[in-house]
A tleap script that builds the chain and sets N, CA, C and O, in Angstrom:
source leaprc.protein.ff14SB
mol = sequence {
  NMET GLU ASN CYS CYS GLY GLY ARG LYS LYS
  HIE ARG SER PRO GLU GLU LYS ARG ALA LEU
  GLN ASN ARG LEU ARG ARG ILE GLU GLY GLN
  VAL ARG GLY LEU GLY ARG MET LEU GLU ASP
  ASP ALA TYR CYS PRO ASP ILE MET VAL GLN
  VAL ALA ALA VAL ASN ALA ALA LEU THR ALA
  PHE GLY ARG GLU LEU MET ASN SER HIE ILE
  LYS THR CYS VAL ALA GLU ASP VAL ARG ALA
  GLY LYS ASP GLU THR LEU ASP GLU LEU LEU
  GLY VAL LEU LYS LYS PHE MET CLYS
}
set mol.1.N position { -1.637 -15.876 16.158 }
set mol.1.CA position { -1.735 -14.587 15.492 }
set mol.1.C position { -3.205 -14.179 15.463 }
set mol.1.O position { -4.066 -14.958 15.055 }
set mol.2.N position { -3.477 -12.979 15.890 }
set mol.2.CA position { -4.847 -12.485 15.842 }
set mol.2.C position { -5.196 -12.131 14.405 }
set mol.2.O position { -4.324 -11.865 13.578 }
set mol.3.N position { -6.486 -12.136 14.135 }
set mol.3.CA position { -6.951 -11.867 12.787 }
set mol.3.C position { -6.722 -10.427 12.364 }
set mol.3.O position { -6.539 -10.146 11.180 }
set mol.4.N position { -6.730 -9.516 13.323 }
set mol.4.CA position { -6.653 -8.120 12.911 }
set mol.4.C position { -5.785 -7.300 13.852 }
set mol.4.O position { -4.726 -7.754 14.285 }
set mol.5.N position { -6.227 -6.115 14.159 }
set mol.5.CA position { -5.389 -5.108 14.790 }
set mol.5.C position { -4.965 -5.411 16.218 }
set mol.5.O position { -3.930 -4.909 16.658 }
set mol.6.N position { -5.714 -6.204 16.950 }
set mol.6.CA position { -5.390 -6.448 18.339 }
set mol.6.C position { -3.970 -6.961 18.529 }
set mol.6.O position { -3.270 -6.522 19.442 }
set mol.7.N position { -3.546 -7.869 17.691 }
set mol.7.CA position { -2.200 -8.424 17.773 }
set mol.7.C position { -1.225 -7.711 16.865 }
set mol.7.O position { -0.081 -8.143 16.725 }
set mol.8.N position { -1.654 -6.632 16.250 }
set mol.8.CA position { -0.836 -5.825 15.336 }
set mol.8.C position { -0.337 -6.654 14.153 }
set mol.8.O position { 0.692 -6.341 13.555 }
set mol.9.N position { -1.066 -7.699 13.828 }
set mol.9.CA position { -0.822 -8.485 12.623 }
set mol.9.C position { -2.156 -8.674 11.940 }
set mol.9.O position { -3.210 -8.562 12.567 }
set mol.10.N position { -2.107 -8.960 10.660 }
set mol.10.CA position { -3.339 -9.132 9.880 }
set mol.10.C position { -3.220 -10.409 9.080 }
set mol.10.O position { -2.321 -10.553 8.252 }
set mol.11.N position { -4.129 -11.336 9.329 }
set mol.11.CA position { -4.178 -12.548 8.517 }
set mol.11.C position { -4.858 -12.192 7.204 }
set mol.11.O position { -5.967 -11.658 7.192 }
set mol.12.N position { -4.188 -12.491 6.104 }
set mol.12.CA position { -4.751 -12.239 4.780 }
set mol.12.C position { -5.005 -13.571 4.091 }
set mol.12.O position { -4.282 -14.545 4.297 }
set mol.13.N position { -6.023 -13.590 3.289 }
set mol.13.CA position { -6.290 -14.803 2.516 }
set mol.13.C position { -5.143 -14.997 1.525 }
set mol.13.O position { -4.467 -14.033 1.165 }
set mol.14.N position { -4.923 -16.221 1.088 }
set mol.14.CA position { -3.869 -16.451 0.082 }
set mol.14.C position { -4.086 -15.610 -1.175 }
set mol.14.O position { -3.120 -15.144 -1.779 }
set mol.15.N position { -5.336 -15.414 -1.573 }
set mol.15.CA position { -5.625 -14.619 -2.773 }
set mol.15.C position { -5.234 -13.159 -2.582 }
set mol.15.O position { -4.611 -12.547 -3.450 }
set mol.16.N position { -5.618 -12.606 -1.414 }
set mol.16.CA position { -5.286 -11.203 -1.140 }
set mol.16.C position { -3.781 -11.014 -1.071 }
set mol.16.O position { -3.242 -10.065 -1.641 }
set mol.17.N position { -3.103 -11.919 -0.371 }
set mol.17.CA position { -1.656 -11.822 -0.229 }
set mol.17.C position { -0.976 -11.915 -1.601 }
set mol.17.O position { -0.056 -11.153 -1.898 }
set mol.18.N position { -1.436 -12.853 -2.428 }
set mol.18.CA position { -0.852 -13.028 -3.759 }
set mol.18.C position { -1.053 -11.775 -4.617 }
set mol.18.O position { -0.136 -11.342 -5.315 }
set mol.19.N position { -2.250 -11.199 -4.560 }
set mol.19.CA position { -2.530 -9.992 -5.346 }
set mol.19.C position { -1.638 -8.831 -4.907 }
set mol.19.O position { -1.102 -8.107 -5.747 }
set mol.20.N position { -1.477 -8.653 -3.592 }
set mol.20.CA position { -0.624 -7.571 -3.087 }
set mol.20.C position { 0.843 -7.818 -3.449 }
set mol.20.O position { 1.554 -6.894 -3.844 }
set mol.21.N position { 1.290 -9.071 -3.313 }
set mol.21.CA position { 2.673 -9.386 -3.671 }
set mol.21.C position { 2.926 -9.163 -5.155 }
set mol.21.O position { 3.991 -8.678 -5.538 }
set mol.22.N position { 1.955 -9.514 -5.993 }
set mol.22.CA position { 2.106 -9.283 -7.434 }
set mol.22.C position { 2.239 -7.799 -7.740 }
set mol.22.O position { 3.058 -7.401 -8.568 }
set mol.23.N position { 1.429 -6.979 -7.069 }
set mol.23.CA position { 1.544 -5.528 -7.264 }
set mol.23.C position { 2.938 -5.039 -6.883 }
set mol.23.O position { 3.548 -4.251 -7.605 }
set mol.24.N position { 3.435 -5.517 -5.737 }
set mol.24.CA position { 4.758 -5.084 -5.288 }
set mol.24.C position { 5.856 -5.536 -6.247 }
set mol.24.O position { 6.815 -4.802 -6.485 }
set mol.25.N position { 5.721 -6.729 -6.793 }
set mol.25.CA position { 6.724 -7.199 -7.766 }
set mol.25.C position { 6.740 -6.324 -9.012 }
set mol.25.O position { 7.801 -6.025 -9.561 }
set mol.26.N position { 5.553 -5.916 -9.454 }
set mol.26.CA position { 5.497 -5.012 -10.620 }
set mol.26.C position { 6.168 -3.677 -10.282 }
set mol.26.O position { 6.900 -3.119 -11.099 }
set mol.27.N position { 5.916 -3.177 -9.086 }
set mol.27.CA position { 6.529 -1.918 -8.665 }
set mol.27.C position { 8.045 -2.072 -8.596 }
set mol.27.O position { 8.783 -1.194 -9.042 }
set mol.28.N position { 8.505 -3.187 -8.036 }
set mol.28.CA position { 9.955 -3.444 -7.989 }
set mol.28.C position { 10.551 -3.428 -9.393 }
set mol.28.O position { 11.627 -2.872 -9.611 }
set mol.29.N position { 9.848 -4.040 -10.341 }
set mol.29.CA position { 10.310 -4.032 -11.728 }
set mol.29.C position { 10.368 -2.621 -12.293 }
set mol.29.O position { 11.298 -2.274 -13.020 }
set mol.30.N position { 9.375 -1.812 -11.957 }
set mol.30.CA position { 9.378 -0.426 -12.429 }
set mol.30.C position { 10.568 0.339 -11.847 }
set mol.30.O position { 11.206 1.128 -12.544 }
set mol.31.N position { 10.862 0.103 -10.572 }
set mol.31.CA position { 11.987 0.801 -9.928 }
set mol.31.C position { 13.304 0.345 -10.551 }
set mol.31.O position { 14.189 1.165 -10.796 }
set mol.32.N position { 13.442 -0.952 -10.808 }
set mol.32.CA position { 14.650 -1.432 -11.491 }
set mol.32.C position { 14.768 -0.800 -12.872 }
set mol.32.O position { 15.865 -0.464 -13.319 }
set mol.33.N position { 13.625 -0.640 -13.546 }
set mol.33.CA position { 13.619 0.021 -14.850 }
set mol.33.C position { 14.129 1.455 -14.758 }
set mol.33.O position { 14.816 1.930 -15.663 }
set mol.34.N position { 13.796 2.142 -13.676 }
set mol.34.CA position { 14.324 3.498 -13.472 }
set mol.34.C position { 15.842 3.470 -13.388 }
set mol.34.O position { 16.520 4.318 -13.968 }
set mol.35.N position { 16.370 2.491 -12.665 }
set mol.35.CA position { 17.825 2.365 -12.560 }
set mol.35.C position { 18.464 2.130 -13.914 }
set mol.35.O position { 19.506 2.705 -14.225 }
set mol.36.N position { 17.834 1.277 -14.724 }
set mol.36.CA position { 18.370 1.024 -16.075 }
set mol.36.C position { 18.311 2.284 -16.932 }
set mol.36.O position { 19.235 2.576 -17.690 }
set mol.37.N position { 17.209 3.029 -16.801 }
set mol.37.CA position { 17.091 4.269 -17.571 }
set mol.37.C position { 18.211 5.233 -17.198 }
set mol.37.O position { 18.791 5.886 -18.065 }
set mol.38.N position { 18.505 5.316 -15.929 }
set mol.38.CA position { 19.575 6.193 -15.467 }
set mol.38.C position { 20.918 5.723 -16.021 }
set mol.38.O position { 21.705 6.525 -16.524 }
set mol.39.N position { 21.172 4.417 -15.925 }
set mol.39.CA position { 22.420 3.857 -16.457 }
set mol.39.C position { 22.555 4.098 -17.952 }
set mol.39.O position { 23.658 4.313 -18.456 }
set mol.40.N position { 21.426 4.063 -18.661 }
set mol.40.CA position { 21.431 4.238 -20.116 }
set mol.40.C position { 21.369 5.700 -20.534 }
set mol.40.O position { 21.196 6.006 -21.714 }
set mol.41.N position { 21.510 6.612 -19.558 }
set mol.41.CA position { 21.473 8.053 -19.838 }
set mol.41.C position { 20.183 8.491 -20.525 }
set mol.41.O position { 20.208 9.303 -21.450 }
set mol.42.N position { 19.065 7.954 -20.070 }
set mol.42.CA position { 17.771 8.326 -20.641 }
set mol.42.C position { 17.504 9.813 -20.395 }
set mol.42.O position { 18.037 10.410 -19.460 }
set mol.43.N position { 16.685 10.379 -21.235 }
set mol.43.CA position { 16.290 11.775 -21.159 }
set mol.43.C position { 15.497 12.010 -19.877 }
set mol.43.O position { 14.609 11.226 -19.541 }
set mol.44.N position { 15.818 13.092 -19.161 }
set mol.44.CA position { 15.218 13.373 -17.850 }
set mol.44.C position { 13.693 13.283 -17.837 }
set mol.44.O position { 13.131 12.621 -16.965 }
set mol.45.N position { 13.006 13.936 -18.785 }
set mol.45.CA position { 11.545 13.840 -18.759 }
set mol.45.C position { 11.039 12.400 -18.907 }
set mol.45.O position { 10.000 12.058 -18.340 }
set mol.46.N position { 11.742 11.564 -19.645 }
set mol.46.CA position { 11.335 10.163 -19.775 }
set mol.46.C position { 11.442 9.450 -18.427 }
set mol.46.O position { 10.574 8.656 -18.066 }
set mol.47.N position { 12.504 9.738 -17.693 }
set mol.47.CA position { 12.674 9.146 -16.367 }
set mol.47.C position { 11.589 9.662 -15.433 }
set mol.47.O position { 11.023 8.897 -14.652 }
set mol.48.N position { 11.298 10.953 -15.509 }
set mol.48.CA position { 10.291 11.535 -14.624 }
set mol.48.C position { 8.905 10.943 -14.886 }
set mol.48.O position { 8.116 10.789 -13.953 }
set mol.49.N position { 8.600 10.610 -16.136 }
set mol.49.CA position { 7.330 9.959 -16.449 }
set mol.49.C position { 7.270 8.602 -15.750 }
set mol.49.O position { 6.231 8.217 -15.214 }
set mol.50.N position { 8.390 7.884 -15.760 }
set mol.50.CA position { 8.435 6.590 -15.077 }
set mol.50.C position { 8.339 6.753 -13.560 }
set mol.50.O position { 7.718 5.931 -12.886 }
set mol.51.N position { 8.948 7.808 -13.022 }
set mol.51.CA position { 8.831 8.081 -11.587 }
set mol.51.C position { 7.360 8.308 -11.234 }
set mol.51.O position { 6.877 7.810 -10.218 }
set mol.52.N position { 6.659 9.054 -12.069 }
set mol.52.CA position { 5.229 9.290 -11.838 }
set mol.52.C position { 4.455 7.973 -11.868 }
set mol.52.O position { 3.530 7.780 -11.079 }
set mol.53.N position { 4.826 7.076 -12.765 }
set mol.53.CA position { 4.156 5.772 -12.853 }
set mol.53.C position { 4.405 4.948 -11.590 }
set mol.53.O position { 3.495 4.284 -11.095 }
set mol.54.N position { 5.627 4.988 -11.069 }
set mol.54.CA position { 5.948 4.269 -9.832 }
set mol.54.C position { 5.154 4.854 -8.665 }
set mol.54.O position { 4.594 4.117 -7.854 }
set mol.55.N position { 5.111 6.178 -8.587 }
set mol.55.CA position { 4.332 6.825 -7.523 }
set mol.55.C position { 2.861 6.429 -7.598 }
set mol.55.O position { 2.240 6.149 -6.573 }
set mol.56.N position { 2.307 6.404 -8.800 }
set mol.56.CA position { 0.906 6.028 -8.971 }
set mol.56.C position { 0.687 4.573 -8.560 }
set mol.56.O position { -0.326 4.247 -7.941 }
set mol.57.N position { 1.623 3.712 -8.900 }
set mol.57.CA position { 1.503 2.296 -8.539 }
set mol.57.C position { 1.577 2.111 -7.026 }
set mol.57.O position { 0.827 1.312 -6.463 }
set mol.58.N position { 2.468 2.838 -6.366 }
set mol.58.CA position { 2.556 2.758 -4.905 }
set mol.58.C position { 1.291 3.290 -4.246 }
set mol.58.O position { 0.818 2.729 -3.257 }
set mol.59.N position { 0.751 4.356 -4.783 }
set mol.59.CA position { -0.492 4.916 -4.254 }
set mol.59.C position { -1.628 3.913 -4.404 }
set mol.59.O position { -2.432 3.740 -3.488 }
set mol.60.N position { -1.697 3.251 -5.554 }
set mol.60.CA position { -2.738 2.245 -5.773 }
set mol.60.C position { -2.570 1.073 -4.807 }
set mol.60.O position { -3.558 0.545 -4.298 }
set mol.61.N position { -1.330 0.664 -4.551 }
set mol.61.CA position { -1.061 -0.403 -3.594 }
set mol.61.C position { -1.545 0.013 -2.206 }
set mol.61.O position { -2.226 -0.753 -1.525 }
set mol.62.N position { -1.193 1.222 -1.795 }
set mol.62.CA position { -1.611 1.723 -0.490 }
set mol.62.C position { -3.115 1.837 -0.372 }
set mol.62.O position { -3.683 1.538 0.678 }
set mol.63.N position { -3.764 2.267 -1.441 }
set mol.63.CA position { -5.221 2.403 -1.442 }
set mol.63.C position { -5.880 1.025 -1.281 }
set mol.63.O position { -6.853 0.880 -0.541 }
set mol.64.N position { -5.347 0.027 -1.971 }
set mol.64.CA position { -5.884 -1.330 -1.855 }
set mol.64.C position { -5.729 -1.856 -0.431 }
set mol.64.O position { -6.650 -2.453 0.126 }
set mol.65.N position { -4.556 -1.627 0.148 }
set mol.65.CA position { -4.304 -2.046 1.524 }
set mol.65.C position { -5.231 -1.318 2.499 }
set mol.65.O position { -5.758 -1.923 3.432 }
set mol.66.N position { -5.425 -0.016 2.275 }
set mol.66.CA position { -6.296 0.786 3.133 }
set mol.66.C position { -7.740 0.295 3.045 }
set mol.66.O position { -8.421 0.182 4.064 }
set mol.67.N position { -8.204 0.006 1.838 }
set mol.67.CA position { -9.567 -0.497 1.672 }
set mol.67.C position { -9.770 -1.779 2.458 }
set mol.67.O position { -10.770 -1.940 3.157 }
set mol.68.N position { -8.821 -2.683 2.340 }
set mol.68.CA position { -8.912 -3.950 3.062 }
set mol.68.C position { -8.909 -3.717 4.573 }
set mol.68.O position { -9.680 -4.341 5.302 }
set mol.69.N position { -8.050 -2.831 5.033 }
set mol.69.CA position { -7.947 -2.541 6.462 }
set mol.69.C position { -9.268 -1.981 7.002 }
set mol.69.O position { -9.733 -2.387 8.068 }
set mol.70.N position { -9.854 -1.064 6.270 }
set mol.70.CA position { -11.115 -0.458 6.716 }
set mol.70.C position { -12.234 -1.495 6.744 }
set mol.70.O position { -13.019 -1.542 7.692 }
set mol.71.N position { -12.306 -2.324 5.705 }
set mol.71.CA position { -13.386 -3.306 5.625 }
set mol.71.C position { -13.253 -4.420 6.661 }
set mol.71.O position { -14.248 -5.047 7.023 }
set mol.72.N position { -12.054 -4.669 7.134 }
set mol.72.CA position { -11.863 -5.778 8.072 }
set mol.72.C position { -11.542 -5.243 9.465 }
set mol.72.O position { -12.422 -5.195 10.323 }
set mol.73.N position { -10.319 -4.850 9.694 }
set mol.73.CA position { -9.857 -4.466 11.035 }
set mol.73.C position { -10.674 -3.323 11.628 }
set mol.73.O position { -11.153 -3.419 12.758 }
set mol.74.N position { -10.830 -2.259 10.878 }
set mol.74.CA position { -11.536 -1.088 11.410 }
set mol.74.C position { -12.993 -1.437 11.690 }
set mol.74.O position { -13.523 -1.115 12.753 }
set mol.75.N position { -13.634 -2.094 10.734 }
set mol.75.CA position { -15.047 -2.453 10.921 }
set mol.75.C position { -15.215 -3.348 12.148 }
set mol.75.O position { -16.123 -3.136 12.952 }
set mol.76.N position { -14.344 -4.346 12.294 }
set mol.76.CA position { -14.434 -5.251 13.451 }
set mol.76.C position { -14.246 -4.497 14.760 }
set mol.76.O position { -14.994 -4.698 15.716 }
set mol.77.N position { -13.238 -3.624 14.794 }
set mol.77.CA position { -12.961 -2.883 16.027 }
set mol.77.C position { -14.085 -1.918 16.383 }
set mol.77.O position { -14.430 -1.782 17.557 }
set mol.78.N position { -14.654 -1.255 15.405 }
set mol.78.CA position { -15.751 -0.320 15.673 }
set mol.78.C position { -16.960 -1.091 16.208 }
set mol.78.O position { -17.613 -0.652 17.155 }
set mol.79.N position { -17.251 -2.241 15.597 }
set mol.79.CA position { -18.366 -3.063 16.092 }
set mol.79.C position { -18.128 -3.509 17.530 }
set mol.79.O position { -19.074 -3.679 18.299 }
set mol.80.N position { -16.851 -3.699 17.891 }
set mol.80.CA position { -16.502 -4.134 19.243 }
set mol.80.C position { -16.367 -2.960 20.205 }
set mol.80.O position { -16.051 -3.157 21.378 }
set mol.81.N position { -16.603 -1.738 19.721 }
set mol.81.CA position { -16.544 -0.566 20.587 }
set mol.81.C position { -15.154 0.001 20.785 }
set mol.81.O position { -14.944 0.807 21.692 }
set mol.82.N position { -14.203 -0.395 19.964 }
set mol.82.CA position { -12.822 0.101 20.087 }
set mol.82.C position { -12.651 1.346 19.222 }
set mol.82.O position { -12.111 1.285 18.118 }
set mol.83.N position { -13.122 2.472 19.745 }
set mol.83.CA position { -13.090 3.722 18.987 }
set mol.83.C position { -11.683 4.250 18.738 }
set mol.83.O position { -11.488 5.068 17.840 }
set mol.84.N position { -10.692 3.798 19.517 }
set mol.84.CA position { -9.313 4.254 19.293 }
set mol.84.C position { -8.811 3.849 17.906 }
set mol.84.O position { -7.888 4.464 17.371 }
set mol.85.N position { -9.418 2.819 17.333 }
set mol.85.CA position { -9.048 2.404 15.979 }
set mol.85.C position { -9.370 3.503 14.977 }
set mol.85.O position { -8.646 3.673 13.995 }
set mol.86.N position { -10.432 4.244 15.205 }
set mol.86.CA position { -10.774 5.356 14.319 }
set mol.86.C position { -9.714 6.448 14.391 }
set mol.86.O position { -9.356 7.035 13.370 }
set mol.87.N position { -9.209 6.725 15.594 }
set mol.87.CA position { -8.140 7.715 15.733 }
set mol.87.C position { -6.886 7.251 14.996 }
set mol.87.O position { -6.217 8.044 14.333 }
set mol.88.N position { -6.575 5.968 15.117 }
set mol.88.CA position { -5.419 5.416 14.401 }
set mol.88.C position { -5.618 5.551 12.894 }
set mol.88.O position { -4.700 5.949 12.176 }
set mol.89.N position { -6.821 5.219 12.415 }
set mol.89.CA position { -7.128 5.328 10.990 }
set mol.89.C position { -6.979 6.766 10.503 }
set mol.89.O position { -6.408 7.007 9.440 }
set mol.90.N position { -7.484 7.709 11.269 }
set mol.90.CA position { -7.364 9.119 10.875 }
set mol.90.C position { -5.903 9.547 10.789 }
set mol.90.O position { -5.528 10.301 9.892 }
set mol.91.N position { -5.077 9.067 11.720 }
set mol.91.CA position { -3.648 9.372 11.672 }
set mol.91.C position { -2.981 8.797 10.433 }
set mol.91.O position { -2.155 9.451 9.797 }
set mol.92.N position { -3.348 7.564 10.096 }
set mol.92.CA position { -2.775 6.928 8.914 }
set mol.92.C position { -3.232 7.653 7.654 }
set mol.92.O position { -2.434 7.894 6.749 }
set mol.93.N position { -4.520 8.003 7.594 }
set mol.93.CA position { -5.038 8.727 6.435 }
set mol.93.C position { -4.322 10.066 6.244 }
set mol.93.O position { -4.038 10.470 5.116 }
set mol.94.N position { -4.037 10.741 7.342 }
set mol.94.CA position { -3.340 12.026 7.278 }
set mol.94.C position { -1.963 11.837 6.624 }
set mol.94.O position { -1.567 12.626 5.767 }
set mol.95.N position { -1.239 10.788 7.032 }
set mol.95.CA position { 0.084 10.507 6.445 }
set mol.95.C position { -0.051 10.071 4.995 }
set mol.95.O position { 0.752 10.460 4.147 }
set mol.96.N position { -1.056 9.273 4.714 }
set mol.96.CA position { -1.250 8.733 3.371 }
set mol.96.C position { -1.593 9.814 2.359 }
set mol.96.O position { -1.247 9.702 1.182 }
set mol.97.N position { -2.267 10.853 2.811 }
set mol.97.CA position { -2.727 11.897 1.890 }
set mol.97.C position { -1.741 13.038 1.712 }
set mol.97.O position { -2.052 14.017 1.033 }
set mol.98.N position { -0.569 12.935 2.300 }
set mol.98.CA position { 0.420 14.008 2.133 }
set mol.98.C position { 0.906 14.094 0.723 }
set mol.98.O position { 1.741 14.942 0.408 }
savepdb mol mol.pdb
quit
């Protein structure tokens, strides 16, 4: 497995992987909580507040992943003269910012 983008896989340190997995588990819990709120006939605005919290958590997860990608894969590729990585990054940023 390559360390970064060349093999389309990314080796992450155990600490980074654990931190990202913990974030995802919290998000999963929030989504399950939405299901319980729906089952319990919670008031719509209360559910919508939780939806906003889930969206914010997913955005924070994506931002953390993006930061790591830029600091590692993108930086390595740019140093190696692989400018196509910048085009890929711009495409991802465009989707991420919708």
